[in-house]
C-alpha positions as CSV (number, residue, x, y, z in Angstrom):
1,M,65.4,-177.9,77.6
2,K,67.1,-174.7,78.7
3,K,69.8,-174.9,81.2
4,L,69.2,-172.6,84.2
5,L,71.6,-172.0,87.0
6,I,70.4,-170.5,90.3
7,T,72.7,-168.9,92.9
8,G,71.7,-168.8,96.6
9,S,69.5,-171.9,96.4
10,N,69.6,-172.4,100.2
11,G,68.0,-169.1,100.8
12,L,64.3,-168.3,100.9
13,L,64.0,-167.1,97.2
14,G,66.5,-169.8,96.1
15,Q,64.4,-172.6,97.6
16,K,61.2,-171.3,96.1
17,L,62.9,-171.1,92.7
18,V,64.1,-174.7,92.8
19,Y,60.6,-175.9,93.7
20,A,58.9,-173.8,91.1
21,C,61.3,-175.2,88.4
22,L,60.7,-178.8,89.5
23,K,56.9,-178.1,89.2
24,R,57.4,-176.8,85.7
25,G,59.4,-179.8,84.7
26,N,60.8,-178.4,81.4
27,I,64.0,-176.9,82.9
28,Q,67.5,-178.4,83.2
29,L,68.2,-177.0,86.6
30,T,71.5,-176.5,88.5
31,A,71.2,-175.1,92.0
32,T,74.2,-173.6,93.8
33,A,74.8,-172.2,97.2
34,R,77.5,-172.0,99.9
35,G,78.1,-175.3,101.7
36,E,75.8,-178.3,101.4
37,N,72.3,-178.5,99.9
38,R,69.8,-177.6,102.6
39,L,66.6,-178.4,100.6
40,I,64.4,-181.3,101.7
41,T,63.9,-182.4,98.0
42,Q,67.3,-183.2,96.5
43,T,66.3,-185.0,93.3
44,G,65.3,-183.7,89.9
45,Y,68.2,-181.2,89.6
46,D,72.0,-180.9,90.1
47,Y,73.5,-179.2,93.1
48,F,77.0,-177.8,93.4
49,P,78.5,-175.9,96.3
50,M,79.6,-172.4,95.0
51,D,80.8,-169.4,97.0
52,I,79.9,-166.3,95.0
53,G,82.8,-164.5,96.6
54,S,85.2,-166.9,94.8
55,K,85.9,-166.2,91.1
56,A,87.5,-169.7,90.9
57,D,84.3,-171.3,92.2
58,I,82.1,-169.4,89.8
59,D,84.4,-170.1,86.8
60,A,84.6,-173.8,87.5
61,I,80.8,-174.3,87.9
62,F,80.0,-172.2,84.8
63,E,82.6,-174.2,82.8
64,R,80.9,-177.4,84.0
65,V,77.3,-176.3,83.4
66,K,77.5,-173.8,80.6
67,P,74.1,-172.4,81.5
68,D,71.7,-170.7,79.1
69,A,70.4,-168.4,81.9
70,V,71.3,-167.5,85.5
71,I,69.1,-166.3,88.3
72,H,71.4,-164.5,90.7
73,A,69.5,-164.8,94.0
74,A,72.5,-165.0,96.3
75,A,73.4,-161.8,98.3
76,M,74.2,-160.5,101.7
77,T,70.8,-159.2,102.7
78,N,71.1,-158.4,106.4
79,V,70.9,-154.6,106.3
80,D,72.6,-154.0,109.6
81,A,75.3,-156.7,109.0
82,C,76.2,-154.9,105.8
83,E,76.6,-151.7,107.7
84,T,79.0,-153.3,110.2
85,D,80.8,-155.6,107.8
86,K,81.4,-153.4,104.8
87,E,84.1,-155.6,103.4
88,G,81.9,-158.7,103.4
89,C,79.1,-156.7,101.9
90,V,81.2,-155.5,99.0
91,L,82.5,-159.0,98.3
92,Q,79.1,-160.6,98.3
93,N,77.0,-157.8,96.7
94,V,79.4,-156.0,94.4
95,T,82.5,-158.0,93.5
96,A,80.6,-161.2,93.2
97,V,78.2,-159.6,90.7
98,Q,81.1,-158.7,88.5
99,Y,82.3,-162.3,88.6
100,I,78.8,-163.5,87.7
101,V,78.4,-160.9,84.9
102,D,81.8,-162.0,83.4
103,A,80.9,-165.7,83.6
104,C,77.4,-165.0,82.0
105,N,79.1,-163.0,79.2
106,K,81.6,-165.8,78.5
107,Y,78.8,-168.4,78.0
108,N,76.2,-166.0,76.5
109,A,73.9,-166.7,79.4
110,H,70.9,-164.5,80.1
111,L,71.4,-162.9,83.6
112,I,68.4,-162.3,85.8
113,H,69.7,-160.2,88.8
114,V,67.7,-159.7,91.9
115,S,67.8,-156.3,93.5
116,T,65.9,-154.3,96.1
117,D,63.8,-151.3,97.0
118,F,66.6,-150.3,99.4
119,I,68.4,-148.6,96.5
120,F,66.0,-145.7,97.0
121,D,65.9,-143.1,99.8
122,G,62.2,-143.7,100.5
123,E,61.3,-140.0,100.1
124,N,59.1,-140.5,97.0
125,G,57.7,-144.0,97.0
126,P,56.1,-145.9,95.4
127,Y,58.7,-146.0,92.6
128,D,58.6,-147.0,89.0
129,E,61.5,-148.7,87.1
130,E,62.9,-145.4,85.9
131,A,63.3,-143.8,89.4
132,E,66.8,-142.7,90.4
133,A,68.7,-144.7,93.0
134,N,69.7,-142.8,96.1
135,P,70.5,-145.3,98.9
136,V,70.6,-144.4,102.6
137,S,72.4,-147.6,103.8
138,Y,75.5,-149.5,102.9
139,Y,73.4,-152.4,101.8
140,G,71.4,-150.1,99.5
141,W,74.6,-148.7,98.1
142,S,76.0,-152.1,97.4
143,K,72.9,-153.2,95.6
144,A,72.8,-150.0,93.6
145,E,76.5,-150.6,92.6
146,A,75.5,-154.1,91.6
147,E,72.8,-152.8,89.3
148,K,75.3,-150.4,87.7
149,I,77.7,-153.3,87.0
150,V,74.9,-155.4,85.4
151,K,73.6,-152.4,83.3
152,E,77.1,-151.3,82.1
153,N,78.8,-154.7,81.6
154,S,76.3,-157.5,81.0
155,K,75.4,-158.4,77.4
156,D,72.0,-159.8,78.2
157,W,70.3,-158.9,81.4
158,A,67.2,-158.2,83.5
159,I,67.1,-156.6,86.9
160,L,64.2,-157.6,89.2
161,R,63.7,-155.4,92.2
162,T,61.7,-156.6,95.2
163,I,60.6,-155.6,98.7
164,L,60.4,-157.3,102.1
165,V,60.2,-160.9,101.1
166,Y,58.5,-163.4,103.4
167,G,57.9,-167.1,103.3
168,L,58.9,-170.4,104.8
169,V,62.2,-172.2,104.1
170,D,62.8,-175.9,104.5
171,H,63.5,-177.0,108.1
172,M,62.1,-173.6,109.2
173,S,65.7,-172.4,109.6
174,R,65.2,-168.7,108.8
175,T,62.8,-166.0,109.9
176,N,61.4,-162.9,108.3
177,V,59.0,-160.1,109.3
178,V,55.8,-162.2,109.0
179,L,57.1,-165.2,110.9
180,W,58.7,-162.9,113.5
181,A,55.3,-161.1,114.0
182,K,53.4,-164.3,114.3
183,G,55.9,-165.8,116.8
184,A,56.1,-162.7,118.9
185,L,52.3,-162.2,119.1
186,E,51.8,-165.9,120.0
187,K,54.1,-165.4,123.0
188,G,51.8,-162.6,124.2
189,N,54.6,-160.2,125.2
190,P,54.4,-156.6,124.2
191,I,56.3,-155.8,120.9
192,N,57.5,-152.6,119.4
193,V,56.8,-152.0,115.8
194,V,57.6,-149.0,113.6
195,D,54.7,-147.0,112.1
196,D,56.8,-144.7,109.9
197,Q,58.1,-147.3,107.3
198,F,55.9,-148.3,104.3
199,R,56.4,-151.3,102.1
200,M,54.8,-153.8,99.8
201,P,55.6,-157.2,101.3
202,T,56.4,-159.9,98.8
203,L,55.5,-163.6,99.1
204,A,58.6,-165.6,98.1
205,E,56.6,-167.8,95.7
206,D,55.5,-164.6,93.9
207,L,59.1,-163.4,93.6
208,A,60.2,-166.8,92.3
209,E,57.4,-166.7,89.7
210,G,58.5,-163.2,88.6
211,C,62.0,-164.5,88.1
212,L,60.9,-167.5,86.1
213,L,58.6,-165.4,83.9
214,A,61.6,-163.1,83.2
215,F,63.6,-166.3,82.3
216,E,60.9,-167.9,80.1
217,K,60.2,-164.6,78.2
218,H,63.9,-163.8,78.0
219,A,63.1,-160.4,79.4
220,N,65.5,-157.5,79.3
221,G,65.6,-154.3,81.4
222,I,64.4,-153.5,84.9
223,F,61.2,-154.9,86.5
224,N,59.5,-154.3,89.8
225,I,58.4,-157.5,91.4
226,S,56.7,-157.2,94.8
227,G,53.4,-157.8,96.6
228,K,50.5,-155.6,95.5
229,D,49.4,-154.3,99.0
230,Y,51.0,-151.1,100.2
231,M,51.1,-150.8,104.0
232,S,53.1,-149.6,107.0
233,V,55.1,-152.1,108.9
234,I,52.8,-151.8,111.9
235,E,49.8,-152.4,109.6
236,L,51.6,-155.6,108.3
237,V,51.9,-156.9,111.9
238,E,48.3,-156.0,112.7
239,R,47.2,-157.9,109.6
240,V,49.2,-160.9,110.7
241,A,47.4,-160.6,114.1
242,D,44.0,-160.4,112.5
243,F,44.7,-163.4,110.2
244,Y,45.7,-165.5,113.2
245,K,43.2,-164.0,115.6
246,L,45.9,-162.8,118.0
247,D,45.9,-159.9,120.4
248,K,46.7,-156.6,118.7
249,S,46.7,-154.6,122.0
250,I,50.3,-155.8,122.7
251,I,51.6,-154.0,119.6
252,N,53.3,-150.8,120.6
253,R,53.7,-148.0,117.9
254,V,57.3,-146.7,117.8
255,S,59.3,-144.5,115.4
256,S,62.3,-145.8,113.5
257,S,64.6,-143.4,115.4
258,T,64.0,-145.3,118.7
259,L,65.4,-148.6,117.4
260,N,69.1,-147.6,117.2
261,Q,69.7,-149.9,114.3
262,P,73.2,-149.6,112.7
263,A,71.7,-149.0,109.2
264,K,69.1,-146.4,108.2
265,R,66.0,-147.6,106.4
266,P,64.1,-145.8,103.6
267,P,60.8,-144.5,105.1
268,R,58.4,-145.1,102.1
269,T,59.2,-147.5,99.3
270,G,56.7,-149.5,97.4
271,F,56.5,-150.1,93.6
272,N,54.5,-149.4,90.6
273,L,53.9,-152.9,89.1
274,D,52.3,-151.9,85.8
275,K,55.4,-152.8,83.7
276,S,55.9,-156.3,85.1
277,M,52.2,-157.1,84.9
278,R,52.0,-156.0,81.3
279,V,55.3,-157.3,80.0
280,L,55.9,-160.4,82.1
281,G,52.3,-161.3,83.0
282,Y,53.3,-161.0,86.7
283,N,50.3,-161.2,89.0
284,P,51.1,-161.2,92.8
285,R,48.7,-162.4,95.4
286,K,47.0,-160.2,98.0
287,F,48.8,-160.2,101.4
288,E,46.1,-162.3,103.1
289,D,46.3,-164.9,100.3
290,G,50.0,-165.0,100.9
291,L,49.5,-165.5,104.6
292,A,47.1,-168.4,103.8
293,I,49.8,-170.1,101.7
294,L,52.4,-169.6,104.4
295,D,49.9,-171.0,107.0
296,Q,49.3,-174.2,105.0
297,Q,53.1,-174.7,104.7
298,L,53.6,-174.2,108.4
299,K,50.9,-176.7,109.2
300,A,52.5,-179.2,106.8
301,A,55.9,-178.7,108.2
302,T,54.8,-179.2,111.8
303,S,52.4,-182.1,111.2
């Protein structure tokens, strides 16, 4: 059995990775995150607290586990927080990646690094794997820098870029655009939604599957891993409304410029998925199928 170490296992992707590994059953799994383990299921794998901003933490855990592969899912992903706390952003998204790369090199571990569509300016989306990075936010810059570190310093690596991940975490402790839209529409108060940003929303289970395919096939290089449906953010919210039979008339169309967010967003991203489908066998679900999975999980969590 291969030894796999996951960073950020308390996050949305991290939790889905743990559960997908347990379902497969042929992986010796070590999950790591900051603080205590927040997953409901805490058996079938090892858990160690690890702060990715601490080289000492990383070195100690790697020495203990000696992993064959690492899926680096931990990052500072709040785009506006990265803009206002640049120091924290650099530590979590750039410096930490160098620590992880060094540790992977020392133990000859295959690194699967999770990146983002926000490395692009959004002027020419959808993008293929060869497109040039040109970030418009500090978060995007930090993730582009991380990619450079991986490409230039790692001995054995894959970079998986994703877009607008949605899903349900244990204890329903975190939100995302789909859960926000559902909750806001259910309250019945008017909501403002941008109509000038275009994305391919990604079900967290699909992203986890893409990561594990890259692990199992020992993939190298860059891969786009997202949902397959290209839509504006307002269309996303309208499709959530349709799925739950909620009132769409309370959705107000606004432009990004009216939101006064600290960080700029790329207008049109999206990915060409041909390479990941061909090389990895990646096959993401349609958006409504993803919503159906999320809906089942919400019902199970609240029953």
